[in-house]
Backbone as XML, in Angstrom:
<?xml version="1.0"?>
<chain id="A" units="angstrom">
  <residue number="1" name="MET">
    <atom name="N" x="32.058" y="21.339" z="-101.786"/>
    <atom name="CA" x="30.631" y="21.058" z="-101.673"/>
    <atom name="C" x="29.638" y="20.920" z="-102.858"/>
  </residue>
  <residue number="2" name="ALA">
    <atom name="N" x="29.925" y="22.121" z="-103.726"/>
    <atom name="CA" x="28.996" y="22.270" z="-105.345"/>
    <atom name="C" x="29.077" y="20.986" z="-105.528"/>
  </residue>
  <residue number="3" name="ALA">
    <atom name="N" x="30.277" y="20.429" z="-105.964"/>
    <atom name="CA" x="30.510" y="18.947" z="-106.771"/>
    <atom name="C" x="29.759" y="18.045" z="-106.179"/>
  </residue>
  <residue number="4" name="LYS">
    <atom name="N" x="29.365" y="18.240" z="-104.877"/>
    <atom name="CA" x="28.504" y="17.422" z="-104.228"/>
    <atom name="C" x="26.840" y="17.553" z="-104.292"/>
  </residue>
  <residue number="5" name="GLY">
    <atom name="N" x="26.440" y="18.705" z="-104.785"/>
    <atom name="CA" x="24.881" y="18.822" z="-104.652"/>
    <atom name="C" x="24.860" y="20.033" z="-103.341"/>
  </residue>
  <residue number="6" name="MET">
    <atom name="N" x="26.002" y="20.357" z="-102.996"/>
    <atom name="CA" x="25.641" y="21.219" z="-102.181"/>
    <atom name="C" x="25.719" y="22.280" z="-102.106"/>
  </residue>
  <residue number="7" name="ASN">
    <atom name="N" x="24.219" y="23.277" z="-102.266"/>
    <atom name="CA" x="24.830" y="24.818" z="-102.628"/>
    <atom name="C" x="25.132" y="25.895" z="-101.647"/>
  </residue>
  <residue number="8" name="PHE">
    <atom name="N" x="25.758" y="27.130" z="-101.506"/>
    <atom name="CA" x="26.560" y="27.615" z="-100.370"/>
    <atom name="C" x="24.824" y="28.757" z="-100.854"/>
  </residue>
  <residue number="9" name="LEU">
    <atom name="N" x="24.590" y="29.065" z="-99.079"/>
    <atom name="CA" x="24.234" y="30.101" z="-98.972"/>
    <atom name="C" x="24.157" y="31.220" z="-98.142"/>
  </residue>
  <residue number="10" name="PHE">
    <atom name="N" x="24.597" y="31.221" z="-97.426"/>
    <atom name="CA" x="25.304" y="32.039" z="-96.201"/>
    <atom name="C" x="26.649" y="31.629" z="-95.486"/>
  </residue>
  <residue number="11" name="TYR">
    <atom name="N" x="26.949" y="32.624" z="-94.845"/>
    <atom name="CA" x="28.556" y="32.831" z="-94.345"/>
    <atom name="C" x="28.031" y="33.348" z="-93.155"/>
  </residue>
  <residue number="12" name="SER">
    <atom name="N" x="28.032" y="32.819" z="-91.727"/>
    <atom name="CA" x="27.703" y="34.347" z="-90.183"/>
    <atom name="C" x="29.034" y="33.805" z="-89.925"/>
  </residue>
  <residue number="13" name="ALA">
    <atom name="N" x="29.200" y="35.269" z="-88.935"/>
    <atom name="CA" x="30.435" y="35.801" z="-88.565"/>
    <atom name="C" x="30.895" y="34.739" z="-87.430"/>
  </residue>
  <residue number="14" name="ILE">
    <atom name="N" x="30.811" y="34.014" z="-87.031"/>
    <atom name="CA" x="30.881" y="32.911" z="-86.108"/>
    <atom name="C" x="31.741" y="31.596" z="-87.096"/>
  </residue>
  <residue number="15" name="GLY">
    <atom name="N" x="31.982" y="31.608" z="-87.993"/>
    <atom name="CA" x="32.351" y="30.468" z="-88.849"/>
    <atom name="C" x="31.674" y="29.673" z="-89.681"/>
  </residue>
  <residue number="16" name="ARG">
    <atom name="N" x="30.334" y="29.677" z="-89.444"/>
    <atom name="CA" x="29.248" y="28.868" z="-90.353"/>
    <atom name="C" x="28.775" y="28.768" z="-91.844"/>
  </residue>
  <residue number="17" name="TYR">
    <atom name="N" x="28.926" y="28.003" z="-92.309"/>
    <atom name="CA" x="28.418" y="27.767" z="-93.725"/>
    <atom name="C" x="26.948" y="27.444" z="-93.719"/>
  </residue>
  <residue number="18" name="LEU">
    <atom name="N" x="26.147" y="27.975" z="-94.447"/>
    <atom name="CA" x="24.821" y="26.824" z="-94.715"/>
    <atom name="C" x="25.131" y="26.801" z="-96.016"/>
  </residue>
  <residue number="19" name="PHE">
    <atom name="N" x="24.603" y="25.834" z="-95.819"/>
    <atom name="CA" x="24.041" y="24.826" z="-97.615"/>
    <atom name="C" x="22.536" y="24.448" z="-97.888"/>
  </residue>
  <residue number="20" name="GLU">
    <atom name="N" x="21.818" y="24.444" z="-99.003"/>
    <atom name="CA" x="21.034" y="23.455" z="-99.323"/>
    <atom name="C" x="21.681" y="22.764" z="-100.318"/>
  </residue>
  <residue number="21" name="GLU">
    <atom name="N" x="20.706" y="21.640" z="-100.160"/>
    <atom name="CA" x="20.832" y="20.348" z="-101.570"/>
    <atom name="C" x="20.357" y="21.139" z="-103.026"/>
  </residue>
  <residue number="22" name="GLY">
    <atom name="N" x="21.195" y="20.200" z="-103.665"/>
    <atom name="CA" x="20.647" y="20.659" z="-105.423"/>
    <atom name="C" x="21.605" y="19.468" z="-105.816"/>
  </residue>
  <residue number="23" name="THR">
    <atom name="N" x="21.285" y="20.121" z="-107.508"/>
    <atom name="CA" x="22.470" y="19.536" z="-108.332"/>
    <atom name="C" x="23.918" y="19.571" z="-108.539"/>
  </residue>
  <residue number="24" name="PRO">
    <atom name="N" x="24.709" y="18.311" z="-108.056"/>
    <atom name="CA" x="26.119" y="18.122" z="-107.936"/>
    <atom name="C" x="26.497" y="19.003" z="-109.330"/>
  </residue>
  <residue number="25" name="GLY">
    <atom name="N" x="27.188" y="20.162" z="-109.202"/>
    <atom name="CA" x="27.728" y="20.961" z="-109.607"/>
    <atom name="C" x="27.160" y="21.839" z="-110.838"/>
  </residue>
  <residue number="26" name="GLU">
    <atom name="N" x="25.920" y="22.537" z="-110.130"/>
    <atom name="CA" x="25.452" y="22.601" z="-110.645"/>
    <atom name="C" x="26.035" y="24.734" z="-110.638"/>
  </residue>
  <residue number="27" name="TYR">
    <atom name="N" x="26.558" y="25.050" z="-109.521"/>
    <atom name="CA" x="27.319" y="26.291" z="-109.365"/>
    <atom name="C" x="28.731" y="26.064" z="-109.895"/>
  </residue>
  <residue number="28" name="ILE">
    <atom name="N" x="29.326" y="27.200" z="-109.470"/>
    <atom name="CA" x="30.789" y="27.466" z="-109.777"/>
    <atom name="C" x="30.744" y="28.631" z="-108.631"/>
  </residue>
  <residue number="29" name="TYR">
    <atom name="N" x="31.561" y="28.454" z="-107.769"/>
    <atom name="CA" x="31.720" y="29.716" z="-106.844"/>
    <atom name="C" x="33.401" y="30.248" z="-106.955"/>
  </residue>
  <residue number="30" name="ARG">
    <atom name="N" x="33.015" y="31.418" z="-106.271"/>
    <atom name="CA" x="34.421" y="32.287" z="-106.238"/>
    <atom name="C" x="34.418" y="32.943" z="-105.068"/>
  </residue>
  <residue number="31" name="ILE">
    <atom name="N" x="35.283" y="33.447" z="-104.534"/>
    <atom name="CA" x="35.529" y="34.173" z="-103.197"/>
    <atom name="C" x="36.411" y="35.424" z="-103.664"/>
  </residue>
  <residue number="32" name="GLU">
    <atom name="N" x="35.960" y="36.456" z="-103.130"/>
    <atom name="CA" x="37.165" y="37.526" z="-103.515"/>
    <atom name="C" x="37.224" y="38.764" z="-102.159"/>
  </residue>
  <residue number="33" name="LEU">
    <atom name="N" x="38.386" y="39.254" z="-102.227"/>
    <atom name="CA" x="38.052" y="40.063" z="-101.152"/>
    <atom name="C" x="38.582" y="41.587" z="-101.543"/>
  </residue>
  <residue number="34" name="LEU">
    <atom name="N" x="37.623" y="42.404" z="-101.512"/>
    <atom name="CA" x="37.430" y="43.796" z="-101.530"/>
    <atom name="C" x="38.417" y="44.747" z="-100.792"/>
  </residue>
  <residue number="35" name="LYS">
    <atom name="N" x="38.584" y="45.887" z="-101.984"/>
    <atom name="CA" x="39.361" y="46.681" z="-101.480"/>
    <atom name="C" x="39.078" y="47.356" z="-100.320"/>
  </residue>
  <residue number="36" name="ASP">
    <atom name="N" x="37.283" y="47.573" z="-100.460"/>
    <atom name="CA" x="36.520" y="48.228" z="-99.222"/>
    <atom name="C" x="35.146" y="47.421" z="-98.697"/>
  </residue>
  <residue number="37" name="SER">
    <atom name="N" x="34.778" y="48.215" z="-97.480"/>
    <atom name="CA" x="33.554" y="47.164" z="-97.192"/>
    <atom name="C" x="32.519" y="47.093" z="-97.979"/>
  </residue>
  <residue number="38" name="PRO">
    <atom name="N" x="31.886" y="45.370" z="-99.121"/>
    <atom name="CA" x="30.817" y="45.736" z="-99.380"/>
    <atom name="C" x="29.684" y="46.657" z="-99.413"/>
  </residue>
  <residue number="39" name="LYS">
    <atom name="N" x="29.534" y="47.739" z="-98.827"/>
    <atom name="CA" x="28.704" y="48.980" z="-98.574"/>
    <atom name="C" x="29.009" y="50.087" z="-98.610"/>
  </residue>
  <residue number="40" name="HIS">
    <atom name="N" x="30.361" y="50.123" z="-98.715"/>
    <atom name="CA" x="31.621" y="51.080" z="-99.635"/>
    <atom name="C" x="30.957" y="51.215" z="-100.949"/>
  </residue>
  <residue number="41" name="PRO">
    <atom name="N" x="30.227" y="52.621" z="-101.534"/>
    <atom name="CA" x="29.797" y="53.024" z="-102.708"/>
    <atom name="C" x="30.264" y="52.097" z="-103.681"/>
  </residue>
  <residue number="42" name="GLU">
    <atom name="N" x="32.098" y="52.306" z="-104.091"/>
    <atom name="CA" x="32.885" y="51.444" z="-104.924"/>
    <atom name="C" x="32.312" y="50.373" z="-105.242"/>
  </residue>
  <residue number="43" name="SER">
    <atom name="N" x="32.168" y="49.471" z="-104.053"/>
    <atom name="CA" x="31.890" y="48.181" z="-104.070"/>
    <atom name="C" x="30.916" y="47.662" z="-104.101"/>
  </residue>
  <residue number="44" name="ARG">
    <atom name="N" x="29.966" y="48.452" z="-103.805"/>
    <atom name="CA" x="28.160" y="48.312" z="-104.775"/>
    <atom name="C" x="27.907" y="47.994" z="-106.299"/>
  </residue>
  <residue number="45" name="VAL">
    <atom name="N" x="28.835" y="49.520" z="-106.128"/>
    <atom name="CA" x="28.698" y="49.642" z="-108.235"/>
    <atom name="C" x="29.596" y="48.043" z="-108.469"/>
  </residue>
  <residue number="46" name="TYR">
    <atom name="N" x="30.985" y="47.434" z="-107.965"/>
    <atom name="CA" x="31.606" y="46.707" z="-108.807"/>
    <atom name="C" x="30.676" y="45.152" z="-108.392"/>
  </residue>
  <residue number="47" name="ILE">
    <atom name="N" x="29.386" y="44.956" z="-107.339"/>
    <atom name="CA" x="28.449" y="43.838" z="-106.701"/>
    <atom name="C" x="27.751" y="43.915" z="-108.256"/>
  </residue>
  <residue number="48" name="LYS">
    <atom name="N" x="26.796" y="44.836" z="-107.952"/>
    <atom name="CA" x="25.974" y="45.116" z="-108.729"/>
    <atom name="C" x="26.288" y="45.155" z="-110.222"/>
  </residue>
  <residue number="49" name="PHE">
    <atom name="N" x="27.645" y="45.472" z="-110.924"/>
    <atom name="CA" x="28.404" y="44.884" z="-112.220"/>
    <atom name="C" x="28.444" y="43.517" z="-112.135"/>
  </residue>
  <residue number="50" name="MET">
    <atom name="N" x="29.211" y="42.875" z="-111.492"/>
    <atom name="CA" x="29.032" y="41.131" z="-111.363"/>
    <atom name="C" x="27.943" y="40.706" z="-111.512"/>
  </residue>
  <residue number="51" name="GLU">
    <atom name="N" x="26.129" y="41.389" z="-111.079"/>
    <atom name="CA" x="25.002" y="40.889" z="-111.020"/>
    <atom name="C" x="24.547" y="41.133" z="-112.414"/>
  </residue>
  <residue number="52" name="ASP">
    <atom name="N" x="25.196" y="41.907" z="-112.925"/>
    <atom name="CA" x="24.691" y="42.754" z="-114.049"/>
    <atom name="C" x="24.960" y="41.635" z="-114.993"/>
  </residue>
  <residue number="53" name="THR">
    <atom name="N" x="26.126" y="40.904" z="-114.848"/>
    <atom name="CA" x="26.819" y="39.812" z="-115.407"/>
    <atom name="C" x="26.275" y="38.523" z="-115.869"/>
  </residue>
  <residue number="54" name="GLY">
    <atom name="N" x="25.183" y="38.529" z="-114.787"/>
    <atom name="CA" x="24.815" y="36.979" z="-114.486"/>
    <atom name="C" x="25.458" y="36.551" z="-113.610"/>
  </residue>
  <residue number="55" name="ILE">
    <atom name="N" x="26.461" y="36.932" z="-112.498"/>
    <atom name="CA" x="26.909" y="36.315" z="-111.019"/>
    <atom name="C" x="25.917" y="37.022" z="-110.220"/>
  </residue>
  <residue number="56" name="GLU">
    <atom name="N" x="25.856" y="36.069" z="-109.066"/>
    <atom name="CA" x="25.001" y="36.030" z="-107.915"/>
    <atom name="C" x="26.178" y="36.394" z="-106.860"/>
  </residue>
  <residue number="57" name="CYS">
    <atom name="N" x="26.016" y="37.481" z="-106.184"/>
    <atom name="CA" x="26.248" y="37.625" z="-104.714"/>
    <atom name="C" x="25.726" y="36.999" z="-104.098"/>
  </residue>
  <residue number="58" name="VAL">
    <atom name="N" x="26.130" y="35.917" z="-103.156"/>
    <atom name="CA" x="25.827" y="34.825" z="-102.358"/>
    <atom name="C" x="25.589" y="35.503" z="-100.825"/>
  </residue>
  <residue number="59" name="ALA">
    <atom name="N" x="26.819" y="35.976" z="-100.451"/>
    <atom name="CA" x="27.235" y="36.262" z="-99.422"/>
    <atom name="C" x="28.228" y="37.060" z="-99.400"/>
  </residue>
  <residue number="60" name="THR">
    <atom name="N" x="28.779" y="37.931" z="-98.212"/>
    <atom name="CA" x="29.676" y="39.121" z="-97.976"/>
    <atom name="C" x="29.447" y="38.849" z="-96.486"/>
  </residue>
  <residue number="61" name="TYR">
    <atom name="N" x="31.475" y="38.784" z="-95.807"/>
    <atom name="CA" x="31.798" y="39.369" z="-94.484"/>
    <atom name="C" x="32.545" y="39.883" z="-94.434"/>
  </residue>
  <residue number="62" name="MET">
    <atom name="N" x="32.610" y="40.828" z="-94.228"/>
    <atom name="CA" x="33.437" y="42.361" z="-94.097"/>
    <atom name="C" x="34.033" y="42.322" z="-94.767"/>
  </residue>
  <residue number="63" name="ARG">
    <atom name="N" x="35.063" y="42.150" z="-95.832"/>
    <atom name="CA" x="35.643" y="42.983" z="-97.142"/>
    <atom name="C" x="35.529" y="41.481" z="-98.165"/>
  </residue>
  <residue number="64" name="TRP">
    <atom name="N" x="35.196" y="39.869" z="-97.572"/>
    <atom name="CA" x="35.221" y="38.945" z="-98.342"/>
    <atom name="C" x="33.555" y="39.105" z="-99.099"/>
  </residue>
  <residue number="65" name="VAL">
    <atom name="N" x="33.903" y="38.572" z="-100.262"/>
    <atom name="CA" x="32.491" y="38.067" z="-100.725"/>
    <atom name="C" x="32.208" y="37.247" z="-101.558"/>
  </residue>
  <residue number="66" name="TYR">
    <atom name="N" x="31.057" y="36.590" z="-101.410"/>
    <atom name="CA" x="31.425" y="35.002" z="-102.224"/>
    <atom name="C" x="30.472" y="35.407" z="-103.285"/>
  </residue>
  <residue number="67" name="PHE">
    <atom name="N" x="30.887" y="34.673" z="-104.426"/>
    <atom name="CA" x="29.950" y="34.892" z="-105.653"/>
    <atom name="C" x="29.591" y="33.147" z="-106.511"/>
  </residue>
  <residue number="68" name="ARG">
    <atom name="N" x="29.168" y="33.776" z="-107.127"/>
    <atom name="CA" x="28.351" y="31.813" z="-108.050"/>
    <atom name="C" x="27.868" y="32.079" z="-108.745"/>
  </residue>
  <residue number="69" name="LYS">
    <atom name="N" x="28.154" y="31.313" z="-109.812"/>
    <atom name="CA" x="27.502" y="31.078" z="-111.502"/>
    <atom name="C" x="27.260" y="29.769" z="-112.087"/>
  </residue>
  <residue number="70" name="LYS">
    <atom name="N" x="26.354" y="29.731" z="-112.403"/>
    <atom name="CA" x="25.733" y="28.715" z="-112.923"/>
    <atom name="C" x="26.840" y="27.985" z="-113.897"/>
  </residue>
  <residue number="71" name="ALA">
    <atom name="N" x="26.853" y="26.580" z="-113.797"/>
    <atom name="CA" x="28.309" y="26.102" z="-114.381"/>
    <atom name="C" x="27.942" y="25.543" z="-115.965"/>
  </residue>
  <residue number="72" name="SER">
    <atom name="N" x="26.420" y="25.939" z="-115.720"/>
    <atom name="CA" x="25.966" y="25.327" z="-117.949"/>
    <atom name="C" x="26.224" y="26.714" z="-118.387"/>
  </residue>
  <residue number="73" name="GLU">
    <atom name="N" x="26.428" y="27.939" z="-117.818"/>
    <atom name="CA" x="26.861" y="29.311" z="-118.377"/>
    <atom name="C" x="28.223" y="29.804" z="-119.011"/>
  </residue>
  <residue number="74" name="GLY">
    <atom name="N" x="28.605" y="28.599" z="-118.732"/>
    <atom name="CA" x="30.431" y="28.558" z="-119.092"/>
    <atom name="C" x="31.375" y="29.031" z="-117.761"/>
  </residue>
  <residue number="75" name="ALA">
    <atom name="N" x="32.626" y="29.259" z="-118.172"/>
    <atom name="CA" x="33.768" y="29.291" z="-117.200"/>
    <atom name="C" x="33.266" y="30.355" z="-116.290"/>
  </residue>
  <residue number="76" name="PHE">
    <atom name="N" x="34.010" y="30.793" z="-114.964"/>
    <atom name="CA" x="33.873" y="31.402" z="-113.822"/>
    <atom name="C" x="35.221" y="31.773" z="-113.532"/>
  </residue>
  <residue number="77" name="ASP">
    <atom name="N" x="35.645" y="33.373" z="-114.431"/>
    <atom name="CA" x="36.894" y="33.970" z="-113.684"/>
    <atom name="C" x="36.398" y="35.105" z="-113.180"/>
  </residue>
  <residue number="78" name="LEU">
    <atom name="N" x="37.175" y="35.570" z="-112.115"/>
    <atom name="CA" x="36.970" y="36.884" z="-111.706"/>
    <atom name="C" x="37.665" y="37.693" z="-112.359"/>
  </residue>
  <residue number="79" name="TYR">
    <atom name="N" x="39.071" y="37.171" z="-113.104"/>
    <atom name="CA" x="40.314" y="38.295" z="-113.452"/>
    <atom name="C" x="40.140" y="38.175" z="-114.824"/>
  </residue>
  <residue number="80" name="SER">
    <atom name="N" x="40.418" y="38.922" z="-115.584"/>
    <atom name="CA" x="40.792" y="38.755" z="-116.881"/>
    <atom name="C" x="42.367" y="38.816" z="-117.203"/>
  </residue>
  <residue number="81" name="ASP">
    <atom name="N" x="43.071" y="39.466" z="-116.304"/>
    <atom name="CA" x="44.443" y="39.734" z="-116.496"/>
    <atom name="C" x="45.239" y="39.696" z="-115.050"/>
  </residue>
  <residue number="82" name="TYR">
    <atom name="N" x="46.338" y="39.603" z="-115.708"/>
    <atom name="CA" x="46.824" y="39.395" z="-114.449"/>
    <atom name="C" x="47.178" y="40.372" z="-113.696"/>
  </residue>
  <residue number="83" name="GLU">
    <atom name="N" x="47.336" y="41.607" z="-113.901"/>
    <atom name="CA" x="47.559" y="42.425" z="-113.025"/>
    <atom name="C" x="46.423" y="42.785" z="-112.022"/>
  </residue>
  <residue number="84" name="SER">
    <atom name="N" x="45.735" y="42.530" z="-112.269"/>
    <atom name="CA" x="44.126" y="42.133" z="-111.196"/>
    <atom name="C" x="44.143" y="41.277" z="-110.533"/>
  </residue>
  <residue number="85" name="LYS">
    <atom name="N" x="44.673" y="40.278" z="-110.865"/>
    <atom name="CA" x="44.660" y="39.478" z="-110.395"/>
    <atom name="C" x="46.217" y="38.925" z="-108.933"/>
  </residue>
  <residue number="86" name="ILE">
    <atom name="N" x="47.189" y="39.684" z="-109.370"/>
    <atom name="CA" x="48.451" y="40.019" z="-108.693"/>
    <atom name="C" x="48.012" y="41.146" z="-107.974"/>
  </residue>
  <residue number="87" name="LYS">
    <atom name="N" x="46.891" y="42.059" z="-108.057"/>
    <atom name="CA" x="46.641" y="43.245" z="-106.613"/>
    <atom name="C" x="45.388" y="42.502" z="-105.922"/>
  </residue>
  <residue number="88" name="HIS">
    <atom name="N" x="44.638" y="41.533" z="-106.636"/>
    <atom name="CA" x="44.010" y="40.850" z="-105.429"/>
    <atom name="C" x="44.610" y="39.925" z="-104.203"/>
  </residue>
  <residue number="89" name="TYR">
    <atom name="N" x="45.590" y="39.343" z="-104.986"/>
    <atom name="CA" x="46.768" y="38.384" z="-104.238"/>
    <atom name="C" x="47.392" y="39.178" z="-103.199"/>
  </residue>
  <residue number="90" name="LYS">
    <atom name="N" x="47.697" y="40.358" z="-103.574"/>
    <atom name="CA" x="48.166" y="41.380" z="-102.518"/>
    <atom name="C" x="47.260" y="41.945" z="-101.622"/>
  </residue>
  <residue number="91" name="ARG">
    <atom name="N" x="46.294" y="42.122" z="-101.760"/>
    <atom name="CA" x="44.781" y="42.476" z="-100.514"/>
    <atom name="C" x="45.161" y="41.388" z="-99.858"/>
  </residue>
  <residue number="92" name="ILE">
    <atom name="N" x="44.984" y="40.051" z="-99.927"/>
    <atom name="CA" x="45.159" y="39.191" z="-99.359"/>
    <atom name="C" x="46.495" y="38.863" z="-98.380"/>
  </residue>
  <residue number="93" name="SER">
    <atom name="N" x="47.471" y="39.254" z="-99.096"/>
    <atom name="CA" x="48.652" y="39.137" z="-98.526"/>
    <atom name="C" x="48.672" y="40.053" z="-97.426"/>
  </residue>
  <residue number="94" name="SER">
    <atom name="N" x="48.669" y="41.456" z="-97.591"/>
    <atom name="CA" x="48.563" y="41.931" z="-96.861"/>
    <atom name="C" x="47.485" y="41.554" z="-95.179"/>
  </residue>
  <residue number="95" name="LEU">
    <atom name="N" x="46.555" y="41.550" z="-95.820"/>
    <atom name="CA" x="45.459" y="40.772" z="-94.920"/>
    <atom name="C" x="45.892" y="39.625" z="-93.924"/>
  </residue>
  <residue number="96" name="ILE">
    <atom name="N" x="47.015" y="38.945" z="-94.117"/>
    <atom name="CA" x="47.452" y="38.031" z="-93.835"/>
    <atom name="C" x="48.802" y="38.050" z="-92.513"/>
  </residue>
  <residue number="97" name="GLY">
    <atom name="N" x="49.579" y="39.469" z="-93.450"/>
    <atom name="CA" x="50.991" y="40.174" z="-93.418"/>
    <atom name="C" x="50.100" y="40.865" z="-92.009"/>
  </residue>
  <residue number="98" name="ALA">
    <atom name="N" x="48.983" y="41.386" z="-91.930"/>
    <atom name="CA" x="48.570" y="41.668" z="-90.309"/>
    <atom name="C" x="48.200" y="41.347" z="-89.268"/>
  </residue>
  <residue number="99" name="ALA">
    <atom name="N" x="47.509" y="40.167" z="-89.794"/>
    <atom name="CA" x="46.995" y="38.967" z="-88.430"/>
    <atom name="C" x="48.758" y="38.278" z="-87.810"/>
  </residue>
  <residue number="100" name="VAL">
    <atom name="N" x="49.567" y="38.200" z="-88.734"/>
    <atom name="CA" x="50.650" y="37.251" z="-88.909"/>
    <atom name="C" x="51.378" y="38.220" z="-87.430"/>
  </residue>
  <residue number="101" name="LEU">
    <atom name="N" x="51.255" y="39.821" z="-88.346"/>
    <atom name="CA" x="51.949" y="40.791" z="-87.104"/>
    <atom name="C" x="51.744" y="40.646" z="-85.803"/>
  </residue>
  <residue number="102" name="ILE">
    <atom name="N" x="50.238" y="40.538" z="-85.431"/>
    <atom name="CA" x="49.301" y="41.181" z="-84.314"/>
    <atom name="C" x="49.823" y="39.798" z="-83.544"/>
  </residue>
  <residue number="103" name="ASN">
    <atom name="N" x="49.726" y="38.220" z="-84.373"/>
    <atom name="CA" x="49.833" y="37.081" z="-83.523"/>
    <atom name="C" x="51.411" y="37.127" z="-83.111"/>
  </residue>
  <residue number="104" name="LEU">
    <atom name="N" x="51.858" y="37.755" z="-83.861"/>
    <atom name="CA" x="53.647" y="37.493" z="-83.031"/>
    <atom name="C" x="53.846" y="38.491" z="-81.972"/>
  </residue>
  <residue number="105" name="PHE">
    <atom name="N" x="52.834" y="39.535" z="-81.379"/>
    <atom name="CA" x="53.107" y="40.706" z="-80.652"/>
    <atom name="C" x="52.665" y="40.057" z="-79.778"/>
  </residue>
  <residue number="106" name="ALA">
    <atom name="N" x="51.165" y="39.785" z="-79.823"/>
    <atom name="CA" x="50.503" y="38.954" z="-78.654"/>
    <atom name="C" x="51.338" y="37.663" z="-78.155"/>
  </residue>
  <residue number="107" name="ALA">
    <atom name="N" x="52.105" y="36.632" z="-78.896"/>
    <atom name="CA" x="53.404" y="35.724" z="-78.988"/>
    <atom name="C" x="54.407" y="36.669" z="-77.467"/>
  </residue>
  <residue number="108" name="LEU">
    <atom name="N" x="55.109" y="37.628" z="-78.339"/>
    <atom name="CA" x="55.763" y="38.394" z="-77.262"/>
    <atom name="C" x="55.819" y="39.091" z="-76.507"/>
  </residue>
  <residue number="109" name="LEU">
    <atom name="N" x="54.603" y="39.185" z="-76.308"/>
    <atom name="CA" x="53.913" y="39.837" z="-75.021"/>
    <atom name="C" x="53.599" y="38.877" z="-74.154"/>
  </residue>
  <residue number="110" name="ASN">
    <atom name="N" x="53.437" y="37.474" z="-74.772"/>
    <atom name="CA" x="53.291" y="36.240" z="-73.623"/>
    <atom name="C" x="54.313" y="36.003" z="-73.304"/>
  </residue>
  <residue number="111" name="VAL">
    <atom name="N" x="55.474" y="36.054" z="-74.006"/>
    <atom name="CA" x="56.595" y="35.302" z="-73.296"/>
    <atom name="C" x="57.500" y="36.230" z="-72.605"/>
  </residue>
  <residue number="112" name="VAL">
    <atom name="N" x="57.381" y="37.363" z="-72.303"/>
    <atom name="CA" x="57.406" y="38.759" z="-71.553"/>
    <atom name="C" x="56.959" y="38.901" z="-69.906"/>
  </residue>
  <residue number="113" name="VAL">
    <atom name="N" x="55.473" y="38.667" z="-70.229"/>
    <atom name="CA" x="55.008" y="38.324" z="-68.827"/>
    <atom name="C" x="54.978" y="37.161" z="-68.296"/>
  </residue>
  <residue number="114" name="GLY">
    <atom name="N" x="55.481" y="36.113" z="-68.968"/>
    <atom name="CA" x="55.622" y="34.933" z="-68.947"/>
    <atom name="C" x="57.244" y="34.516" z="-68.075"/>
  </residue>
  <residue number="115" name="ILE">
    <atom name="N" x="57.735" y="35.432" z="-68.701"/>
    <atom name="CA" x="59.298" y="35.246" z="-67.818"/>
    <atom name="C" x="59.003" y="36.631" z="-66.762"/>
  </residue>
  <residue number="116" name="PHE">
    <atom name="N" x="58.352" y="37.279" z="-66.594"/>
    <atom name="CA" x="58.535" y="38.532" z="-65.621"/>
    <atom name="C" x="58.182" y="37.966" z="-64.534"/>
  </residue>
  <residue number="117" name="LEU">
    <atom name="N" x="56.928" y="36.778" z="-64.528"/>
    <atom name="CA" x="55.983" y="36.151" z="-63.451"/>
    <atom name="C" x="56.557" y="35.362" z="-63.691"/>
  </residue>
  <residue number="118" name="GLY">
    <atom name="N" x="57.635" y="34.539" z="-63.913"/>
    <atom name="CA" x="58.297" y="33.346" z="-63.511"/>
    <atom name="C" x="59.556" y="33.691" z="-62.671"/>
  </residue>
  <residue number="119" name="LEU">
    <atom name="N" x="60.023" y="34.932" z="-63.289"/>
    <atom name="CA" x="61.161" y="35.619" z="-62.227"/>
    <atom name="C" x="60.527" y="36.437" z="-60.703"/>
  </residue>
  <residue number="120" name="THR">
    <atom name="N" x="59.535" y="36.990" z="-60.518"/>
    <atom name="CA" x="58.614" y="36.827" z="-59.543"/>
    <atom name="C" x="58.735" y="36.193" z="-58.734"/>
  </residue>
  <residue number="121" name="GLU">
    <atom name="N" x="58.167" y="34.969" z="-59.132"/>
    <atom name="CA" x="58.058" y="33.587" z="-58.168"/>
    <atom name="C" x="59.319" y="33.159" z="-58.134"/>
  </residue>
  <residue number="122" name="ALA">
    <atom name="N" x="59.846" y="33.184" z="-58.745"/>
    <atom name="CA" x="61.762" y="32.871" z="-58.224"/>
    <atom name="C" x="62.012" y="33.539" z="-57.106"/>
  </residue>
  <residue number="123" name="TYR">
    <atom name="N" x="62.001" y="35.078" z="-57.174"/>
    <atom name="CA" x="61.837" y="36.243" z="-56.152"/>
    <atom name="C" x="61.391" y="35.936" z="-54.712"/>
  </residue>
  <residue number="124" name="ILE">
    <atom name="N" x="60.162" y="35.629" z="-54.975"/>
    <atom name="CA" x="59.227" y="34.882" z="-54.061"/>
    <atom name="C" x="59.916" y="33.599" z="-53.028"/>
  </residue>
  <residue number="125" name="LEU">
    <atom name="N" x="60.201" y="32.732" z="-53.716"/>
    <atom name="CA" x="60.639" y="31.805" z="-53.284"/>
    <atom name="C" x="62.105" y="31.392" z="-52.667"/>
  </residue>
  <residue number="126" name="ILE">
    <atom name="N" x="63.366" y="32.336" z="-53.161"/>
    <atom name="CA" x="64.469" y="32.502" z="-52.915"/>
    <atom name="C" x="64.090" y="33.748" z="-51.806"/>
  </residue>
  <residue number="127" name="TYR">
    <atom name="N" x="63.594" y="34.805" z="-51.491"/>
    <atom name="CA" x="64.137" y="35.894" z="-50.326"/>
    <atom name="C" x="62.831" y="35.171" z="-48.993"/>
  </residue>
  <residue number="128" name="LEU">
    <atom name="N" x="61.432" y="34.710" z="-49.733"/>
    <atom name="CA" x="60.766" y="34.171" z="-48.289"/>
    <atom name="C" x="60.547" y="32.993" z="-47.664"/>
  </residue>
  <residue number="129" name="PHE">
    <atom name="N" x="61.358" y="32.024" z="-48.822"/>
    <atom name="CA" x="61.906" y="30.287" z="-48.504"/>
    <atom name="C" x="63.425" y="30.248" z="-48.495"/>
  </residue>
  <residue number="130" name="PRO">
    <atom name="N" x="63.858" y="30.805" z="-47.572"/>
    <atom name="CA" x="65.884" y="30.398" z="-48.727"/>
    <atom name="C" x="65.727" y="29.400" z="-48.208"/>
  </residue>
  <residue number="131" name="TYR">
    <atom name="N" x="65.494" y="28.314" z="-47.378"/>
    <atom name="CA" x="65.650" y="26.901" z="-46.958"/>
    <atom name="C" x="65.048" y="26.182" z="-47.593"/>
  </residue>
</chain>
């Protein structure tokens, strides 16, 4: 969207993004999953540090933070070394892993309930209407 001249302004909890028209390629955006909530003291210090280096915090959602920097100011990378990049990807993997486990549990629960209801229905049909 930034390449098309749409500048990101806000993200809402229902999955809506708000953009405004701007100059194509004006900003470079990055998203980061923080260790703690953006309101946590350590996260606030980190976000303040980023702002002091010329990077704008556009929006936050849960532990996600959306940053942007003017493209005219040069490259924009959140991580300068592989170790911090690996830690970030591990945080994302943990979040996705938790979501996968919750979905698997819900799927298993649906299968068990479906089998139970199917057996109950078969029992009713067999014993109440034998012929």
